[in-house]
VEXDREN-2710 file (C-alpha; in Angstrom, 1 decimal):
% VEXDREN-2710
k/r/px/py/pz
1/MET/0.2/0.3/0.2
2/LYS/2.7/2.4/0.5
3/SER/4.8/1.8/-2.5
4/TYR/1.4/2.2/-3.9
5/LYS/1.0/5.7/-2.4
6/CYS/4.6/6.6/-3.5
7/VAL/4.2/5.8/-7.2
8/LEU/0.7/8.2/-7.0
9/ILE/2.7/10.5/-5.4
10/LEU/5.5/10.9/-8.0
11/PHE/2.6/10.8/-11.0
12/PHE/1.2/13.6/-9.3
13/ILE/4.4/15.6/-9.3
14/TRP/5.1/14.5/-12.8
15/THR/1.7/15.3/-14.2
16/PHE/0.7/18.4/-12.3
17/GLY/4.4/19.7/-11.0
18/VAL/5.2/21.6/-7.9
19/PHE/2.6/24.6/-7.2
20/GLU/5.0/27.0/-5.0
21/ALA/8.6/28.0/-6.4
22/LYS/10.9/29.4/-3.6
23/ALA/13.3/32.2/-4.8
24/GLN/16.6/31.9/-4.7
25/ASP/18.9/34.1/-2.9
26/PRO/20.8/36.3/-4.1
27/ILE/18.4/37.1/-6.9
28/VAL/21.3/37.4/-9.7
29/GLN/24.2/35.2/-9.8
30/THR/25.8/36.1/-13.0
31/LYS/27.3/39.4/-11.9
32/TYR/27.9/41.2/-8.5
33/THR/25.0/44.1/-7.9
34/ALA/24.5/46.4/-5.1
35/ASP/22.5/49.1/-4.3
36/PRO/19.2/48.4/-4.9
37/ALA/16.5/51.0/-6.7
38/PRO/13.1/49.2/-7.4
39/LEU/10.5/50.8/-9.5
40/VAL/7.1/49.5/-10.4
41/TYR/5.9/50.2/-14.0
42/HIS/2.6/48.6/-15.5
43/ASP/2.9/45.1/-14.6
44/THR/6.5/44.6/-14.0
45/VAL/9.3/45.5/-11.3
46/PHE/12.4/47.2/-12.7
47/LEU/14.9/47.0/-10.4
48/TYR/18.1/49.3/-11.1
49/THR/21.3/48.3/-9.4
50/THR/25.0/49.3/-9.3
51/HIS/27.4/47.0/-10.8
52/ASP/30.7/45.8/-8.8
53/GLU/33.6/44.4/-11.1
54/ASP/34.4/40.8/-11.1
55/ASP/38.0/42.0/-9.9
56/ALA/37.0/44.6/-7.4
57/PHE/38.9/44.8/-4.4
58/GLY/37.6/48.1/-3.0
59/PHE/34.7/50.4/-4.9
60/LYS/35.2/49.4/-8.5
61/MET/31.4/50.8/-10.4
62/GLN/31.7/52.1/-13.8
63/ASP/27.9/51.6/-15.0
64/TRP/24.4/50.7/-14.0
65/LEU/22.5/47.6/-14.7
66/LEU/18.8/46.7/-15.1
67/TYR/16.7/43.9/-14.3
68/THR/13.1/43.4/-14.6
69/SER/10.7/40.6/-13.4
70/THR/6.9/40.0/-13.5
71/ASP/6.8/37.4/-10.4
72/MET/9.5/38.2/-8.0
73/VAL/11.5/35.0/-8.7
74/ASN/12.6/35.0/-12.6
75/TRP/14.8/37.9/-13.5
76/THR/15.4/38.8/-16.6
77/ASP/19.0/40.8/-17.4
78/HIS/19.0/43.8/-19.6
79/GLY/22.9/44.7/-19.3
80/ILE/24.0/48.1/-18.9
81/VAL/21.4/50.7/-18.7
82/ALA/23.5/53.5/-18.1
83/SER/27.1/54.4/-17.5
84/LEU/29.6/57.2/-16.5
85/LYS/30.1/57.7/-19.8
86/ASN/26.7/59.2/-20.2
87/PHE/28.2/61.9/-18.0
88/LYS/30.6/64.2/-20.0
89/TRP/31.5/66.3/-17.0
90/VAL/32.1/63.7/-14.8
91/PRO/35.8/63.3/-14.2
92/TYR/36.4/59.6/-13.2
93/ASP/35.7/56.0/-15.1
94/ASN/34.9/54.8/-11.6
95/GLY/32.4/56.0/-9.2
96/ALA/28.9/54.7/-10.6
97/TRP/27.4/54.8/-7.3
98/ALA/24.0/53.9/-6.0
99/ALA/21.0/56.2/-8.1
100/GLN/17.2/55.6/-8.1
101/CYS/15.1/55.7/-11.2
102/VAL/11.5/57.6/-11.3
103/GLU/8.6/57.9/-13.8
104/ARG/6.8/61.1/-14.2
105/GLY/4.3/61.8/-16.9
106/GLY/5.8/59.0/-19.1
107/LYS/9.1/60.3/-18.7
108/PHE/11.8/58.0/-16.4
109/TYR/14.6/59.9/-14.6
110/LEU/17.6/58.6/-13.1
111/TYR/19.6/60.1/-10.4
112/CYS/22.8/59.3/-10.6
113/PRO/25.7/60.1/-7.9
114/MET/29.3/61.2/-8.2
115/PRO/31.2/60.9/-5.1
116/ASN/34.1/63.5/-4.3
117/GLY/32.1/66.2/-4.3
118/VAL/31.6/65.9/-7.7
119/GLY/27.6/65.8/-7.5
120/ILE/24.2/64.2/-8.2
121/GLY/23.5/64.1/-12.1
122/VAL/20.1/63.0/-13.8
123/LEU/19.3/60.9/-16.5
124/VAL/16.4/61.4/-18.9
125/ALA/14.7/58.3/-21.0
126/ASP/11.5/58.0/-22.7
127/SER/11.1/54.3/-21.5
128/PRO/12.3/52.6/-18.3
129/TYR/14.9/50.6/-20.3
130/GLY/16.6/53.7/-22.0
131/PRO/18.6/55.1/-23.9
132/PHE/19.0/57.5/-21.2
133/LYS/20.5/61.2/-22.0
134/ASP/22.1/64.1/-19.5
135/PRO/19.5/66.7/-20.2
136/ILE/21.4/69.9/-18.1
137/GLY/25.2/68.5/-19.2
138/LYS/25.8/69.6/-15.7
139/PRO/25.4/68.5/-12.0
140/LEU/22.1/68.7/-10.9
141/ILE/23.3/68.9/-7.2
142/LYS/26.6/69.9/-5.7
143/ASN/26.6/70.6/-2.3
144/GLY/29.4/69.0/-1.4
145/PRO/30.9/65.7/-0.2
146/GLU/28.0/64.3/0.7
147/ASP/26.2/64.2/-2.0
148/ILE/25.2/60.6/-2.5
149/ASP/22.5/58.0/-2.5
150/PRO/19.8/59.9/-4.1
151/THR/16.1/59.2/-4.0
152/VAL/12.9/60.7/-4.6
153/LEU/9.6/61.2/-3.6
154/ILE/6.6/62.5/-5.6
155/ASP/3.9/63.4/-3.3
156/ASP/0.4/63.3/-3.8
157/ASP/-0.1/67.2/-4.6
158/GLY/2.6/66.1/-7.8
159/GLN/5.2/68.1/-5.2
160/ALA/9.0/65.7/-5.9
161/TYR/11.5/66.0/-3.1
162/LEU/15.1/65.0/-3.7
163/TYR/16.9/63.4/-0.6
164/TRP/20.7/62.1/0.1
165/GLY/23.6/61.9/2.3
166/ASN/26.0/60.2/4.3
167/PRO/26.3/60.9/7.2
168/ASN/23.8/63.7/7.5
169/LEU/20.3/63.6/5.1
170/TYR/19.6/66.7/2.9
171/TYR/16.6/67.3/0.8
172/VAL/15.4/70.2/-1.5
173/LYS/12.1/70.3/-4.2
174/LEU/12.4/69.4/-7.7
175/ASN/10.5/71.5/-10.1
176/ASP/7.8/70.1/-11.9
177/ASP/10.5/69.4/-15.2
178/MET/12.3/67.0/-12.6
179/ILE/16.0/68.4/-13.6
180/SER/15.8/71.3/-11.5
181/TYR/15.2/72.6/-8.2
182/SER/13.9/75.6/-6.1
183/GLY/14.5/76.7/-3.0
184/GLU/17.2/76.0/-0.6
185/ILE/19.0/72.8/0.4
186/ILE/17.5/71.9/3.6
187/LYS/20.0/69.6/6.3
188/ASP/17.6/67.4/8.0
189/ALA/18.7/67.2/11.7
190/SER/15.6/65.3/13.1
191/ILE/16.8/61.5/11.7
192/ALA/20.2/61.9/13.2
193/LYS/20.8/60.4/16.2
194/VAL/17.6/59.8/18.6
195/LYS/18.1/60.0/22.3
196/GLY/18.1/56.9/24.0
197/GLN/18.8/54.4/20.7
198/PRO/22.2/52.6/19.7
199/ASP/24.0/54.0/17.7
200/ARG/23.8/50.7/15.4
201/PHE/19.8/52.1/15.1
202/HIS/20.9/55.3/13.5
203/TYR/20.7/57.0/10.3
204/GLN/24.0/56.7/8.1
205/GLU/23.2/56.8/4.6
206/GLY/21.2/54.9/1.2
207/PRO/18.0/56.8/2.1
208/TRP/14.8/55.9/0.3
209/ALA/12.0/57.5/0.3
210/TYR/8.2/56.5/-0.1
211/LYS/4.3/57.4/1.1
212/ARG/2.1/54.7/1.8
213/LYS/-1.2/54.4/3.0
214/GLY/-1.0/58.6/4.2
215/HIS/2.5/57.6/6.2
216/TYR/5.7/58.8/4.8
217/TYR/8.8/56.5/5.4
218/MET/12.6/57.0/5.3
219/ALA/14.2/53.7/5.0
220/TYR/18.0/54.0/5.5
221/ALA/21.5/51.5/6.1
222/ALA/21.6/52.2/9.7
223/THR/25.5/53.2/11.4
224/CYS/28.4/51.8/9.7
225/CYS/29.7/48.8/10.2
226/PRO/27.7/46.6/9.8
227/GLU/24.9/48.1/8.3
228/GLY/21.3/47.4/9.0
229/ILE/17.8/48.3/7.3
230/GLY/16.4/51.1/9.7
231/TYR/13.2/53.4/9.3
232/ALA/11.9/56.3/10.4
233/MET/8.3/57.8/9.7
234/SER/6.8/61.3/9.6
235/ASN/3.4/63.3/8.8
236/SER/4.9/65.4/6.0
237/PRO/7.5/64.5/3.5
238/VAL/9.8/67.3/5.1
239/GLY/9.5/65.4/8.6
240/PRO/10.4/65.6/11.4
241/TRP/11.5/61.8/11.4
242/GLU/10.8/59.7/14.1
243/PHE/13.0/56.2/14.3
244/LYS/10.3/53.3/14.0
245/GLY/12.5/50.6/14.2
246/MET/14.8/48.1/12.3
247/ILE/13.5/46.2/8.8
248/MET/16.5/44.0/9.4
249/ASP/19.3/44.0/11.6
250/GLY/23.1/44.3/10.9
251/THR/25.1/41.7/10.1
252/PRO/28.4/40.7/8.8
253/LYS/27.3/39.3/6.1
254/SER/25.9/42.8/4.9
255/ASN/28.9/45.0/6.1
256/GLY/27.2/48.1/4.0
257/ASN/23.6/48.1/2.7
258/HIS/21.0/50.1/0.7
259/PRO/17.0/49.6/1.1
260/GLY/14.3/49.7/-1.7
261/ILE/11.1/49.1/-1.1
262/ILE/7.8/48.8/-3.1
263/ASP/4.5/47.2/-3.1
264/TYR/3.6/44.7/-6.1
265/LYS/0.9/42.8/-6.9
266/GLY/-0.6/43.0/-3.3
267/LYS/2.5/42.4/-1.5
268/SER/5.5/44.9/0.1
269/TYR/8.7/44.2/-0.8
270/VAL/12.3/45.4/0.7
271/PHE/15.7/45.0/-1.4
272/GLY/19.0/45.1/0.3
273/LEU/22.4/43.7/-0.4
274/ASN/25.2/41.3/0.8
275/TYR/28.0/39.4/0.6
276/ASP/26.4/36.3/0.2
277/LEU/27.4/35.1/-3.2
278/LEU/31.2/36.1/-2.6
279/LYS/31.4/34.3/0.4
280/LYS/30.6/31.0/-1.4
281/SER/34.1/31.4/-3.2
282/MET/36.2/33.2/-1.0
283/SER/36.5/34.0/2.4
284/LYS/38.4/37.3/1.9
285/HIS/36.2/40.6/2.3
286/TYR/36.0/42.5/-1.3
287/GLU/33.6/44.6/-2.3
288/ARG/31.2/42.6/-4.6
289/ARG/28.1/42.6/-3.4
290/SER/24.9/41.0/-4.4
291/VAL/21.1/42.2/-4.3
292/SER/18.3/39.7/-2.6
293/ALA/14.6/40.9/-1.8
294/ALA/12.4/39.7/1.0
295/GLU/8.8/40.4/1.3
296/ILE/7.9/42.5/4.3
297/THR/4.4/43.0/6.7
298/TYR/3.0/46.4/7.8
299/ASN/1.0/46.6/11.2
300/GLY/-2.2/48.1/11.7
301/ASP/-0.4/51.5/12.8
302/GLY/2.1/51.3/9.4
303/THR/5.1/50.2/11.3
304/ILE/6.8/47.2/9.7
305/GLN/7.6/43.9/11.2
306/LYS/11.5/43.1/11.7
307/LEU/12.9/40.3/9.2
308/PRO/15.5/37.7/9.8
309/TYR/18.5/37.9/7.5
310/TRP/17.8/37.2/4.0
311/THR/18.7/33.4/3.7
312/LEU/15.8/33.1/6.6
313/THR/13.0/34.6/4.4
314/HIS/10.8/33.1/1.5
315/LEU/9.4/34.9/-1.7
316/GLU/6.4/33.1/-3.2
317/GLN/5.9/33.5/-6.6
318/VAL/3.5/36.3/-7.8
319/GLY/3.3/35.1/-11.5
320/ARG/4.1/31.8/-13.9
321/LEU/6.8/32.0/-16.6
322/ASN/4.9/31.2/-20.1
323/PRO/7.3/28.5/-21.8
324/TYR/6.0/29.0/-25.0
325/ASN/7.0/32.7/-26.4
326/LYS/10.9/32.7/-26.3
327/VAL/12.3/33.2/-23.2
328/GLU/15.5/34.7/-22.8
329/ALA/18.2/32.5/-21.6
330/GLU/19.5/35.7/-18.8
331/THR/15.9/35.2/-17.5
332/MET/16.3/32.6/-14.4
333/ALA/16.1/32.4/-10.8
334/ASN/18.8/30.4/-10.0
335/SER/22.3/29.8/-12.0
336/LYS/25.7/28.3/-11.4
337/GLY/28.9/29.5/-13.1
338/LEU/26.9/31.3/-15.8
339/LYS/27.8/35.0/-17.0
340/THR/25.8/37.4/-19.0
341/ALA/27.5/39.4/-22.3
342/LYS/26.2/41.5/-24.9
343/ALA/27.4/41.5/-28.3
344/THR/27.2/43.4/-31.5
345/GLU/25.9/41.3/-34.6
346/TRP/27.9/41.9/-38.3
347/GLU/25.6/41.8/-41.4
348/ARG/27.2/38.4/-42.2
349/ASN/25.0/36.8/-39.4
350/ILE/21.6/38.9/-40.0
351/SER/21.6/40.3/-43.4
352/TRP/23.0/42.2/-46.1
353/ASP/23.6/45.4/-44.9
354/LYS/26.9/47.0/-46.1
355/GLY/28.8/45.2/-43.5
356/GLU/27.6/47.7/-40.7
357/LYS/27.2/46.7/-37.2
358/ILE/22.9/46.2/-37.2
359/ALA/22.1/44.8/-34.0
360/THR/23.1/43.5/-30.6
361/ARG/22.1/41.0/-28.3
362/LEU/22.4/40.1/-24.7
363/TYR/23.0/35.9/-24.0
364/VAL/24.6/33.7/-21.5
365/THR/28.0/32.8/-21.6
366/SER/30.8/31.5/-19.7
367/ILE/29.0/28.0/-20.2
368/ASN/31.3/24.8/-18.7
369/ASN/30.5/21.4/-17.5
370/GLY/27.8/21.3/-14.6
371/ASP/26.9/24.8/-14.6
372/TYR/23.2/25.6/-14.8
373/LEU/20.1/27.9/-15.2
374/GLU/17.0/27.2/-13.3
375/VAL/13.7/29.2/-14.2
376/ARG/10.6/28.5/-11.9
377/GLY/6.8/28.3/-11.7
378/VAL/7.0/27.2/-15.7
379/ASP/3.2/26.8/-16.3
380/LEU/3.4/24.0/-18.9
381/SER/-0.5/23.4/-19.0
382/LYS/-0.2/23.0/-22.9
383/GLY/2.3/20.1/-22.5
384/VAL/5.1/20.0/-24.6
385/SER/6.2/18.1/-27.6
386/SER/9.6/20.2/-28.7
387/VAL/12.1/22.5/-27.1
388/GLU/13.9/25.0/-29.8
389/VAL/16.9/26.7/-28.3
390/ASN/19.0/29.3/-29.5
391/VAL/22.7/28.9/-29.6
392/ALA/26.7/29.4/-30.8
393/ALA/28.4/26.7/-30.8
394/LEU/32.3/27.1/-29.4
395/ASN/33.5/23.8/-28.1
396/GLY/29.9/21.9/-28.3
397/GLY/28.3/20.2/-25.5
398/ARG/24.9/19.0/-24.5
399/MET/22.3/20.5/-22.6
400/GLU/20.4/18.3/-20.5
401/ILE/16.8/19.6/-19.6
402/HIS/15.0/18.6/-16.1
403/ILE/12.0/19.6/-14.2
404/ASP/11.9/19.9/-10.4
405/GLY/15.6/19.8/-10.1
406/LYS/18.8/19.6/-11.2
407/THR/18.7/15.5/-11.5
408/GLY/14.8/15.5/-11.7
409/PRO/13.0/13.8/-14.7
410/LEU/14.9/14.3/-17.9
411/LEU/12.9/16.0/-20.5
412/GLY/15.3/15.4/-23.3
413/VAL/18.9/16.2/-24.3
414/VAL/20.0/19.0/-26.9
415/ASN/23.1/17.9/-28.6
416/ILE/25.1/21.4/-29.8
417/LYS/28.0/20.6/-32.1
418/THR/30.9/22.7/-32.6
419/SER/31.6/23.8/-36.5
420/ALA/33.9/26.1/-38.3
421/GLU/31.2/28.3/-37.9
422/GLY/31.2/28.4/-33.9
423/ASP/30.2/32.1/-34.0
424/ILE/27.1/31.7/-35.7
425/TRP/24.0/31.7/-34.0
426/LYS/21.4/28.7/-34.9
427/THR/18.0/27.8/-33.8
428/ILE/17.9/23.9/-33.0
429/THR/14.5/21.8/-32.5
430/GLN/15.0/18.7/-30.5
431/LYS/12.0/16.1/-29.4
432/VAL/11.0/16.3/-25.7
433/LYS/9.0/14.3/-23.4
434/ASN/5.5/15.5/-22.4
435/VAL/4.6/17.0/-19.4
436/LYS/2.1/19.2/-18.1
437/GLY/1.4/21.7/-14.7
438/ILE/3.4/24.0/-13.2
439/HIS/7.3/22.7/-12.9
440/ASP/10.9/24.2/-12.3
441/VAL/12.7/23.9/-15.7
442/TYR/16.7/23.2/-15.5
443/PHE/19.1/23.5/-18.3
444/VAL/21.8/21.6/-17.0
445/PHE/25.1/22.0/-19.5
446/LYS/27.4/18.9/-20.0
447/GLY/31.1/18.9/-21.7
448/SER/34.2/20.4/-21.4
449/ASN/34.9/24.1/-21.0
450/ASP/33.4/27.1/-23.1
451/LEU/30.8/24.9/-24.6
452/PHE/28.4/27.4/-26.7
453/GLU/26.8/30.5/-25.8
454/PHE/22.9/30.5/-25.3
455/ASP/20.5/33.4/-26.5
456/TRP/17.0/32.0/-25.9
457/TRP/14.8/29.0/-25.4
458/LYS/11.0/27.9/-26.1
459/PHE/8.9/25.1/-25.7
460/ASN/6.5/23.7/-28.1
461/GLY/3.0/22.3/-27.1
END
């Protein structure tokens, strides 16, 4: 009887899948990311991050990245969305610190700090994906060495406020054009050290201003080091701010921090940073950080319940992934060993267009034996008959497609052979076993090293 039940359970899992997908932590493994700045626009979360280079010892930051998600579990890498090169007035190539993007009137404003007293700049785009351009050709804010970590709140009356600063908090009223301001720059002393509170709770840097259900919030990285995530509340966008508690206590795992908070699909989330990905490969401390996210809960009075450390939290998936349309390979919930890259295509690969560079593509690279890519909560309700993968062979290898685990049931194997035209992108169609339901899908790579590059995949029902 017991064996019959086991068979029945296995049949149920194979047929109908697993109904809850857990989020990996950190949420990006292919690059080092920090200073999360989430923006909800229409039905999508746009997550702007800073970028620590793979060889960083201290801060080595040259550009800003963009990731998107519609389910808070699977994230699509869109690569570099802006860089220091966008600002002709910036005198260095290392200093792309914590930025924030906000939308107003169908335009998107990316506020970018330049450390060492250079100032805070602003870029503008017609799309959250960019391209972003510098509309003023100079700093928007040039107030001194504390001009870092900008955050913007647009109040219900339309007045926008720009806040920033370490170790003090400053603010100014932005004009309707969002690229200029009026009035004096104000130093806000109300969020400084609060009598009766330990130093580790006090404001340090990384402010994140927002309004929710009539309450004004200022989340921040608390006194260094390590930095937890604290928050204060007010009845006004200009304070005074009253310390309310810690969203997450400081830990050496998050020596620095930078909060970003949103509401999305009926839930509330806080983003922050840690060194968890770095510590998987080395014990030494370098500035190679990673972004994590967790769901937060508000009490009836608007205060926020404290969270444990990221790895002790759980994110529920709030959508499903459609595998019957092309899915970019750089969409993933988890991965091992992989990187993403963007390349420009030449006419010989696409069309006869006078030899000019005519297209770019972002793809998964650095694929070696044993690496894998995971997407979660894939809706296979139509069943599957075959899979299409778009790849460029290097040394060639195998792509095993499993469900519900790296060694879970095998749907099929795509053999990718090397050729003299290894850099040419080709679409391969492979028959696979039929399965229905909601499943996590794993692409497991086998072979030697530098197997192939992977652009997109698609299941056929």
